[in-house]
Jmol script that loads the backbone (N, CA, C; Angstrom):
load data "model"
ATOM      1  N   GLY A   1       0.810  -1.191   0.000  1.00  0.00           N
ATOM      2  CA  GLY A   1       0.000   0.000   0.000  1.00  0.00           C
ATOM      3  C   GLY A   1       0.852   1.252   0.000  1.00  0.00           C
ATOM      4  N   ILE A   2       0.199   2.369  -0.134  1.00  0.00           N
ATOM      5  CA  ILE A   2       0.888   3.658  -0.164  1.00  0.00           C
ATOM      6  C   ILE A   2       0.054   4.698   0.570  1.00  0.00           C
ATOM      7  N   LYS A   3       0.751   5.597   1.258  1.00  0.00           N
ATOM      8  CA  LYS A   3       0.102   6.729   1.921  1.00  0.00           C
ATOM      9  C   LYS A   3       0.791   8.001   1.466  1.00  0.00           C
ATOM     10  N   LEU A   4       0.006   9.030   1.251  1.00  0.00           N
ATOM     11  CA  LEU A   4       0.528  10.343   0.916  1.00  0.00           C
ATOM     12  C   LEU A   4       0.280  11.244   2.107  1.00  0.00           C
ATOM     13  N   LEU A   5       1.353  11.769   2.686  1.00  0.00           N
ATOM     14  CA  LEU A   5       1.251  12.671   3.824  1.00  0.00           C
ATOM     15  C   LEU A   5       1.552  14.084   3.346  1.00  0.00           C
ATOM     16  N   ALA A   6       0.715  15.024   3.752  1.00  0.00           N
ATOM     17  CA  ALA A   6       0.857  16.391   3.261  1.00  0.00           C
ATOM     18  C   ALA A   6       0.483  17.404   4.333  1.00  0.00           C
ATOM     19  N   SER A   7       0.986  18.607   4.137  1.00  0.00           N
ATOM     20  CA  SER A   7       0.590  19.740   4.965  1.00  0.00           C
ATOM     21  C   SER A   7      -0.728  20.259   4.421  1.00  0.00           C
ATOM     22  N   THR A   8      -1.730  20.350   5.280  1.00  0.00           N
ATOM     23  CA  THR A   8      -3.023  20.890   4.870  1.00  0.00           C
ATOM     24  C   THR A   8      -3.243  22.217   5.594  1.00  0.00           C
ATOM     25  N   TYR A   9      -3.904  23.137   4.905  1.00  0.00           N
ATOM     26  CA  TYR A   9      -4.164  24.458   5.479  1.00  0.00           C
ATOM     27  C   TYR A   9      -5.151  25.184   4.579  1.00  0.00           C
ATOM     28  N   LYS A  10      -5.542  26.378   4.997  1.00  0.00           N
ATOM     29  CA  LYS A  10      -6.566  27.126   4.260  1.00  0.00           C
ATOM     30  C   LYS A  10      -6.109  27.603   2.883  1.00  0.00           C
ATOM     31  N   ASP A  11      -4.788  27.629   2.633  1.00  0.00           N
ATOM     32  CA  ASP A  11      -4.284  28.076   1.325  1.00  0.00           C
ATOM     33  C   ASP A  11      -3.889  26.918   0.407  1.00  0.00           C
ATOM     34  N   ARG A  12      -4.300  25.697   0.745  1.00  0.00           N
ATOM     35  CA  ARG A  12      -3.936  24.515  -0.039  1.00  0.00           C
ATOM     36  C   ARG A  12      -5.005  24.183  -1.075  1.00  0.00           C
ATOM     37  N   GLY A  13      -4.559  23.580  -2.152  1.00  0.00           N
ATOM     38  CA  GLY A  13      -5.449  23.251  -3.255  1.00  0.00           C
ATOM     39  C   GLY A  13      -5.729  21.769  -3.381  1.00  0.00           C
ATOM     40  N   ILE A  14      -6.141  21.393  -4.567  1.00  0.00           N
ATOM     41  CA  ILE A  14      -6.488  20.006  -4.880  1.00  0.00           C
ATOM     42  C   ILE A  14      -5.416  19.444  -5.808  1.00  0.00           C
ATOM     43  N   ALA A  15      -4.822  18.329  -5.411  1.00  0.00           N
ATOM     44  CA  ALA A  15      -3.818  17.650  -6.230  1.00  0.00           C
ATOM     45  C   ALA A  15      -4.469  16.491  -6.972  1.00  0.00           C
ATOM     46  N   LYS A  16      -3.832  16.088  -8.041  1.00  0.00           N
ATOM     47  CA  LYS A  16      -4.263  14.889  -8.771  1.00  0.00           C
ATOM     48  C   LYS A  16      -3.229  13.807  -8.481  1.00  0.00           C
ATOM     49  N   VAL A  17      -3.689  12.686  -7.923  1.00  0.00           N
ATOM     50  CA  VAL A  17      -2.817  11.559  -7.625  1.00  0.00           C
ATOM     51  C   VAL A  17      -3.234  10.407  -8.536  1.00  0.00           C
ATOM     52  N   THR A  18      -2.268   9.881  -9.270  1.00  0.00           N
ATOM     53  CA  THR A  18      -2.546   8.763 -10.173  1.00  0.00           C
ATOM     54  C   THR A  18      -1.722   7.567  -9.723  1.00  0.00           C
ATOM     55  N   VAL A  19      -2.411   6.450  -9.468  1.00  0.00           N
ATOM     56  CA  VAL A  19      -1.759   5.202  -9.079  1.00  0.00           C
ATOM     57  C   VAL A  19      -2.115   4.160 -10.129  1.00  0.00           C
ATOM     58  N   ASP A  20      -1.096   3.659 -10.801  1.00  0.00           N
ATOM     59  CA  ASP A  20      -1.285   2.630 -11.826  1.00  0.00           C
ATOM     60  C   ASP A  20      -2.363   3.019 -12.846  1.00  0.00           C
ATOM     61  N   GLY A  21      -2.381   4.294 -13.227  1.00  0.00           N
ATOM     62  CA  GLY A  21      -3.302   4.772 -14.251  1.00  0.00           C
ATOM     63  C   GLY A  21      -4.669   5.209 -13.754  1.00  0.00           C
ATOM     64  N   GLU A  22      -4.974   4.974 -12.489  1.00  0.00           N
ATOM     65  CA  GLU A  22      -6.262   5.390 -11.916  1.00  0.00           C
ATOM     66  C   GLU A  22      -6.064   6.701 -11.156  1.00  0.00           C
ATOM     67  N   SER A  23      -6.844   7.729 -11.501  1.00  0.00           N
ATOM     68  CA  SER A  23      -6.656   9.068 -10.930  1.00  0.00           C
ATOM     69  C   SER A  23      -7.631   9.368  -9.801  1.00  0.00           C
ATOM     70  N   TYR A  24      -7.146  10.164  -8.845  1.00  0.00           N
ATOM     71  CA  TYR A  24      -7.927  10.580  -7.678  1.00  0.00           C
ATOM     72  C   TYR A  24      -7.684  12.064  -7.435  1.00  0.00           C
ATOM     73  N   SER A  25      -8.709  12.783  -7.003  1.00  0.00           N
ATOM     74  CA  SER A  25      -8.558  14.176  -6.571  1.00  0.00           C
ATOM     75  C   SER A  25      -8.317  14.180  -5.075  1.00  0.00           C
ATOM     76  N   VAL A  26      -7.280  14.910  -4.651  1.00  0.00           N
ATOM     77  CA  VAL A  26      -6.916  14.950  -3.238  1.00  0.00           C
ATOM     78  C   VAL A  26      -6.974  16.403  -2.764  1.00  0.00           C
ATOM     79  N   ASP A  27      -7.962  16.706  -1.944  1.00  0.00           N
ATOM     80  CA  ASP A  27      -8.175  18.063  -1.421  1.00  0.00           C
ATOM     81  C   ASP A  27      -7.304  18.266  -0.186  1.00  0.00           C
ATOM     82  N   MET A  28      -6.414  19.245  -0.233  1.00  0.00           N
ATOM     83  CA  MET A  28      -5.479  19.497   0.857  1.00  0.00           C
ATOM     84  C   MET A  28      -5.882  20.686   1.723  1.00  0.00           C
ATOM     85  N   TYR A  29      -7.136  21.110   1.601  1.00  0.00           N
ATOM     86  CA  TYR A  29      -7.650  22.210   2.417  1.00  0.00           C
ATOM     87  C   TYR A  29      -7.964  21.731   3.832  1.00  0.00           C
ATOM     88  N   SER A  30      -7.653  22.556   4.818  1.00  0.00           N
ATOM     89  CA  SER A  30      -8.162  22.415   6.185  1.00  0.00           C
ATOM     90  C   SER A  30      -8.172  23.806   6.806  1.00  0.00           C
ATOM     91  N   ALA A  31      -9.076  24.047   7.723  1.00  0.00           N
ATOM     92  CA  ALA A  31      -9.228  25.371   8.330  1.00  0.00           C
ATOM     93  C   ALA A  31      -8.019  25.755   9.184  1.00  0.00           C
ATOM     94  N   SER A  32      -7.360  24.757   9.779  1.00  0.00           N
ATOM     95  CA  SER A  32      -6.161  25.026  10.571  1.00  0.00           C
ATOM     96  C   SER A  32      -4.998  24.215   9.999  1.00  0.00           C
ATOM     97  N   ALA A  33      -3.782  24.660  10.265  1.00  0.00           N
ATOM     98  CA  ALA A  33      -2.588  23.991   9.735  1.00  0.00           C
ATOM     99  C   ALA A  33      -2.402  22.618  10.368  1.00  0.00           C
ATOM    100  N   LYS A  34      -2.171  21.638   9.513  1.00  0.00           N
ATOM    101  CA  LYS A  34      -1.882  20.275   9.964  1.00  0.00           C
ATOM    102  C   LYS A  34      -0.710  19.761   9.147  1.00  0.00           C
ATOM    103  N   TYR A  35       0.206  19.078   9.802  1.00  0.00           N
ATOM    104  CA  TYR A  35       1.393  18.578   9.131  1.00  0.00           C
ATOM    105  C   TYR A  35       1.423  17.059   9.179  1.00  0.00           C
ATOM    106  N   LYS A  36       1.984  16.475   8.134  1.00  0.00           N
ATOM    107  CA  LYS A  36       2.073  15.019   8.009  1.00  0.00           C
ATOM    108  C   LYS A  36       0.701  14.366   8.161  1.00  0.00           C
ATOM    109  N   ASN A  37      -0.276  15.004   7.568  1.00  0.00           N
ATOM    110  CA  ASN A  37      -1.658  14.547   7.574  1.00  0.00           C
ATOM    111  C   ASN A  37      -1.827  13.541   6.429  1.00  0.00           C
ATOM    112  N   VAL A  38      -2.420  12.373   6.685  1.00  0.00           N
ATOM    113  CA  VAL A  38      -2.666  11.404   5.617  1.00  0.00           C
ATOM    114  C   VAL A  38      -3.816  11.934   4.763  1.00  0.00           C
ATOM    115  N   VAL A  39      -3.486  12.348   3.535  1.00  0.00           N
ATOM    116  CA  VAL A  39      -4.489  12.920   2.641  1.00  0.00           C
ATOM    117  C   VAL A  39      -4.937  11.927   1.565  1.00  0.00           C
ATOM    118  N   PHE A  40      -4.145  10.865   1.387  1.00  0.00           N
ATOM    119  CA  PHE A  40      -4.494   9.841   0.404  1.00  0.00           C
ATOM    120  C   PHE A  40      -3.892   8.521   0.848  1.00  0.00           C
ATOM    121  N   GLN A  41      -4.658   7.454   0.627  1.00  0.00           N
ATOM    122  CA  GLN A  41      -4.169   6.127   0.978  1.00  0.00           C
ATOM    123  C   GLN A  41      -4.729   5.108  -0.004  1.00  0.00           C
ATOM    124  N   LYS A  42      -3.887   4.239  -0.476  1.00  0.00           N
ATOM    125  CA  LYS A  42      -4.310   3.153  -1.370  1.00  0.00           C
ATOM    126  C   LYS A  42      -3.788   1.857  -0.755  1.00  0.00           C
ATOM    127  N   LYS A  43      -4.720   1.012  -0.346  1.00  0.00           N
ATOM    128  CA  LYS A  43      -4.359  -0.240   0.317  1.00  0.00           C
ATOM    129  C   LYS A  43      -4.467  -1.406  -0.655  1.00  0.00           C
ATOM    130  N   ASP A  44      -3.956  -2.527  -0.226  1.00  0.00           N
ATOM    131  CA  ASP A  44      -4.117  -3.800  -0.937  1.00  0.00           C
ATOM    132  C   ASP A  44      -3.600  -3.787  -2.373  1.00  0.00           C
ATOM    133  N   LEU A  45      -2.485  -3.114  -2.604  1.00  0.00           N
ATOM    134  CA  LEU A  45      -1.868  -3.185  -3.921  1.00  0.00           C
ATOM    135  C   LEU A  45      -1.218  -4.560  -4.067  1.00  0.00           C
ATOM    136  N   LYS A  46      -1.361  -5.164  -5.215  1.00  0.00           N
ATOM    137  CA  LYS A  46      -0.770  -6.475  -5.462  1.00  0.00           C
ATOM    138  C   LYS A  46       0.745  -6.364  -5.509  1.00  0.00           C
ATOM    139  N   SER A  47       1.418  -7.443  -5.195  1.00  0.00           N
ATOM    140  CA  SER A  47       2.869  -7.486  -5.259  1.00  0.00           C
ATOM    141  C   SER A  47       3.319  -7.192  -6.685  1.00  0.00           C
ATOM    142  N   GLY A  48       4.359  -6.386  -6.824  1.00  0.00           N
ATOM    143  CA  GLY A  48       4.868  -6.045  -8.150  1.00  0.00           C
ATOM    144  C   GLY A  48       5.214  -4.577  -8.237  1.00  0.00           C
ATOM    145  N   THR A  49       5.465  -4.123  -9.429  1.00  0.00           N
ATOM    146  CA  THR A  49       5.853  -2.736  -9.675  1.00  0.00           C
ATOM    147  C   THR A  49       4.605  -1.880  -9.898  1.00  0.00           C
ATOM    148  N   HIS A  50       4.597  -0.709  -9.268  1.00  0.00           N
ATOM    149  CA  HIS A  50       3.482   0.226  -9.388  1.00  0.00           C
ATOM    150  C   HIS A  50       4.018   1.610  -9.718  1.00  0.00           C
ATOM    151  N   SER A  51       3.152   2.452 -10.256  1.00  0.00           N
ATOM    152  CA  SER A  51       3.549   3.840 -10.525  1.00  0.00           C
ATOM    153  C   SER A  51       2.613   4.782  -9.784  1.00  0.00           C
ATOM    154  N   ILE A  52       3.207   5.882  -9.305  1.00  0.00           N
ATOM    155  CA  ILE A  52       2.421   6.933  -8.657  1.00  0.00           C
ATOM    156  C   ILE A  52       2.894   8.271  -9.207  1.00  0.00           C
ATOM    157  N   LYS A  53       1.929   9.123  -9.513  1.00  0.00           N
ATOM    158  CA  LYS A  53       2.243  10.469  -9.994  1.00  0.00           C
ATOM    159  C   LYS A  53       1.390  11.447  -9.208  1.00  0.00           C
ATOM    160  N   ILE A  54       2.016  12.513  -8.711  1.00  0.00           N
ATOM    161  CA  ILE A  54       1.326  13.554  -7.953  1.00  0.00           C
ATOM    162  C   ILE A  54       1.459  14.842  -8.759  1.00  0.00           C
ATOM    163  N   GLU A  55       0.310  15.450  -9.090  1.00  0.00           N
ATOM    164  CA  GLU A  55       0.328  16.626  -9.947  1.00  0.00           C
ATOM    165  C   GLU A  55      -0.379  17.818  -9.305  1.00  0.00           C
ATOM    166  N   TYR A  56       0.186  18.982  -9.524  1.00  0.00           N
ATOM    167  CA  TYR A  56      -0.448  20.246  -9.162  1.00  0.00           C
ATOM    168  C   TYR A  56      -1.540  20.529 -10.191  1.00  0.00           C
ATOM    169  N   THR A  57      -2.747  20.877  -9.728  1.00  0.00           N
ATOM    170  CA  THR A  57      -3.864  21.116 -10.655  1.00  0.00           C
ATOM    171  C   THR A  57      -4.239  22.584 -10.792  1.00  0.00           C
ATOM    172  N   GLY A  58      -3.886  23.409  -9.802  1.00  0.00           N
ATOM    173  CA  GLY A  58      -4.336  24.796  -9.806  1.00  0.00           C
ATOM    174  C   GLY A  58      -5.774  24.949  -9.341  1.00  0.00           C
ATOM    175  N   LYS A  59      -6.401  23.838  -8.944  1.00  0.00           N
ATOM    176  CA  LYS A  59      -7.786  23.859  -8.464  1.00  0.00           C
ATOM    177  C   LYS A  59      -7.815  23.935  -6.951  1.00  0.00           C
ATOM    178  N   LYS A  60      -8.977  24.362  -6.409  1.00  0.00           N
ATOM    179  CA  LYS A  60      -9.101  24.474  -4.962  1.00  0.00           C
ATOM    180  C   LYS A  60     -10.528  24.254  -4.503  1.00  0.00           C
ATOM    181  N   ASN A  61     -10.649  23.901  -3.259  1.00  0.00           N
ATOM    182  CA  ASN A  61     -11.915  23.811  -2.544  1.00  0.00           C
ATOM    183  C   ASN A  61     -12.500  25.227  -2.486  1.00  0.00           C
ATOM    184  N   SER A  62     -13.801  25.377  -2.515  1.00  0.00           N
ATOM    185  CA  SER A  62     -14.412  26.714  -2.472  1.00  0.00           C
ATOM    186  C   SER A  62     -14.067  27.481  -1.191  1.00  0.00           C
ATOM    187  N   LYS A  63     -13.706  26.777  -0.113  1.00  0.00           N
ATOM    188  CA  LYS A  63     -13.317  27.430   1.142  1.00  0.00           C
ATOM    189  C   LYS A  63     -11.850  27.848   1.158  1.00  0.00           C
ATOM    190  N   ALA A  64     -11.047  27.308   0.274  1.00  0.00           N
ATOM    191  CA  ALA A  64      -9.604  27.553   0.267  1.00  0.00           C
ATOM    192  C   ALA A  64      -9.273  28.951  -0.255  1.00  0.00           C
ATOM    193  N   THR A  65      -8.172  29.495   0.243  1.00  0.00           N
ATOM    194  CA  THR A  65      -7.711  30.813  -0.203  1.00  0.00           C
ATOM    195  C   THR A  65      -6.601  30.717  -1.242  1.00  0.00           C
ATOM    196  N   GLY A  66      -6.135  29.507  -1.525  1.00  0.00           N
ATOM    197  CA  GLY A  66      -5.054  29.322  -2.485  1.00  0.00           C
ATOM    198  C   GLY A  66      -5.074  27.927  -3.081  1.00  0.00           C
ATOM    199  N   THR A  67      -4.037  27.651  -3.874  1.00  0.00           N
ATOM    200  CA  THR A  67      -3.971  26.367  -4.580  1.00  0.00           C
ATOM    201  C   THR A  67      -2.653  25.623  -4.342  1.00  0.00           C
ATOM    202  N   LEU A  68      -1.950  25.956  -3.263  1.00  0.00           N
ATOM    203  CA  LEU A  68      -0.664  25.304  -2.984  1.00  0.00           C
ATOM    204  C   LEU A  68      -0.821  23.804  -2.779  1.00  0.00           C
ATOM    205  N   THR A  69       0.200  23.076  -3.190  1.00  0.00           N
ATOM    206  CA  THR A  69       0.287  21.646  -2.923  1.00  0.00           C
ATOM    207  C   THR A  69       1.617  21.414  -2.223  1.00  0.00           C
ATOM    208  N   VAL A  70       1.570  20.938  -0.992  1.00  0.00           N
ATOM    209  CA  VAL A  70       2.780  20.697  -0.205  1.00  0.00           C
ATOM    210  C   VAL A  70       2.778  19.235   0.241  1.00  0.00           C
ATOM    211  N   ILE A  71       3.777  18.490  -0.200  1.00  0.00           N
ATOM    212  CA  ILE A  71       3.892  17.078   0.150  1.00  0.00           C
ATOM    213  C   ILE A  71       4.940  16.927   1.246  1.00  0.00           C
ATOM    214  N   ASP A  72       4.567  16.255   2.349  1.00  0.00           N
ATOM    215  CA  ASP A  72       5.517  15.996   3.422  1.00  0.00           C
ATOM    216  C   ASP A  72       6.246  14.663   3.209  1.00  0.00           C
ATOM    217  N   ALA A  73       5.521  13.634   2.773  1.00  0.00           N
ATOM    218  CA  ALA A  73       6.142  12.308   2.615  1.00  0.00           C
ATOM    219  C   ALA A  73       5.244  11.382   1.816  1.00  0.00           C
ATOM    220  N   VAL A  74       5.877  10.393   1.213  1.00  0.00           N
ATOM    221  CA  VAL A  74       5.173   9.273   0.600  1.00  0.00           C
ATOM    222  C   VAL A  74       5.611   8.051   1.392  1.00  0.00           C
ATOM    223  N   ASP A  75       4.657   7.374   1.979  1.00  0.00           N
ATOM    224  CA  ASP A  75       4.942   6.234   2.844  1.00  0.00           C
ATOM    225  C   ASP A  75       4.541   4.947   2.120  1.00  0.00           C
ATOM    226  N   ILE A  76       5.511   4.087   1.884  1.00  0.00           N
ATOM    227  CA  ILE A  76       5.259   2.782   1.287  1.00  0.00           C
ATOM    228  C   ILE A  76       5.017   1.827   2.452  1.00  0.00           C
ATOM    229  N   THR A  77       3.821   1.257   2.538  1.00  0.00           N
ATOM    230  CA  THR A  77       3.485   0.432   3.709  1.00  0.00           C
ATOM    231  C   THR A  77       4.113  -0.957   3.651  1.00  0.00           C
ATOM    232  N   SER A  78       4.469  -1.416   2.458  1.00  0.00           N
ATOM    233  CA  SER A  78       5.287  -2.626   2.325  1.00  0.00           C
ATOM    234  C   SER A  78       5.911  -2.605   0.939  1.00  0.00           C
ATOM    235  N   GLY A  79       7.151  -3.000   0.851  1.00  0.00           N
ATOM    236  CA  GLY A  79       7.835  -2.985  -0.424  1.00  0.00           C
ATOM    237  C   GLY A  79       8.936  -1.945  -0.469  1.00  0.00           C
ATOM    238  N   ASN A  80       9.430  -1.656  -1.659  1.00  0.00           N
ATOM    239  CA  ASN A  80      10.561  -0.761  -1.856  1.00  0.00           C
ATOM    240  C   ASN A  80      10.288   0.204  -2.995  1.00  0.00           C
ATOM    241  N   ILE A  81      10.995   1.317  -2.974  1.00  0.00           N
ATOM    242  CA  ILE A  81      10.956   2.266  -4.084  1.00  0.00           C
ATOM    243  C   ILE A  81      12.128   1.936  -4.994  1.00  0.00           C
ATOM    244  N   ILE A  82      11.817   1.794  -6.273  1.00  0.00           N
ATOM    245  CA  ILE A  82      12.883   1.489  -7.243  1.00  0.00           C
ATOM    246  C   ILE A  82      13.086   2.687  -8.144  1.00  0.00           C
TER     247      ILE A  82
END
end "model"
wireframe off; spacefill off
backbone 0.3
color backbone group
C-alpha cells in the first residue's frame, strides 16, 4: 500500500494523484494547519511494480484561499521504491 502525507491548510489546493493509471482528486484544504496529515491512501496493492504520480492542478476547494500543494512524505506500507 501507499500513503501520501501532506501539509493541509486554508491556502492549499487540490492535487491529482494517479496510481497505476487510476486518478484521484486529493483536497489538501483544512481550516487550521496540519502537518504530516494522511491525505491519500491506497491499500491492498498487489505485489509487483506500481507507478504513482502527484500533480499540481491549480484547483481548490471553495473554502480555500489558495492552490498550494505541499507534500511531506510518501509512505510505502510494504515494499521498496525502485
